[in-house]
C-alpha positions in Angstrom: 26.9 -121.1 114.9 24.5 -118.2 115.6 25.3 -116.4 112.4 24.8 -119.6 110.4 21.4 -120.1 112.1 20.3 -116.5 111.4 21.5 -116.8 107.8 19.6 -120.0 107.2 16.5 -118.5 108.9 16.7 -115.5 106.7 17.0 -117.7 103.6 14.0 -119.7 104.5 11.9 -116.7 105.4 13.0 -115.0 102.2 11.7 -117.8 100.0 8.4 -118.0 101.8 7.9 -114.2 102.0 4.9 -114.3 99.6 3.0 -116.5 102.0 3.3 -113.7 104.6 1.3 -111.4 102.3 -1.8 -113.6 102.7 -1.2 -114.6 106.3 -4.5 -113.0 107.4 -6.4 -115.7 105.5 -4.7 -118.4 107.7 -4.9 -116.9 111.2 -7.9 -115.5 113.1 -5.9 -113.1 115.2 -5.8 -109.6 113.9 -2.5 -108.9 115.6 -0.8 -112.0 114.0 -2.2 -110.9 110.6 -0.8 -107.4 111.1 2.6 -108.8 112.2 2.7 -111.1 109.1 1.9 -108.1 106.8 4.6 -106.0 108.5 7.2 -108.8 108.1 6.2 -109.2 104.4 7.3 -105.6 103.8 10.4 -105.7 106.0 12.0 -109.0 105.0 13.5 -109.6 101.6 11.7 -111.5 98.9 14.1 -114.1 97.5 11.6 -116.0 95.4 12.6 -114.2 92.1 16.1 -115.6 92.5 14.8 -119.2 92.7 15.5 -120.9 89.4 14.8 -124.5 90.5 11.5 -124.7 88.6 13.1 -123.4 85.4 15.9 -125.9 85.6 13.6 -128.9 86.3 11.4 -128.0 83.3 14.3 -127.6 81.0 13.9 -123.8 80.5 17.0 -121.8 79.9 18.5 -119.9 82.8 20.2 -116.6 81.9 23.9 -116.0 82.6 22.9 -113.3 85.1 22.0 -115.9 87.6 25.3 -117.8 87.2 27.6 -114.8 87.6 
């Protein structure tokens, strides 16, 4: 259960990683902004692997994503 929760959490954070880059615009705390920027560089960015928008708009998805 714990590994599933951590995996799901990493998946969610990885897809919203670009939001962490601009976290200082949302919060007033300098420490929270610094923590968001540090997490941006530490956590993986999974957004380039998201092909939902291409599929919805009928754009071709290369075979590299399938295999």
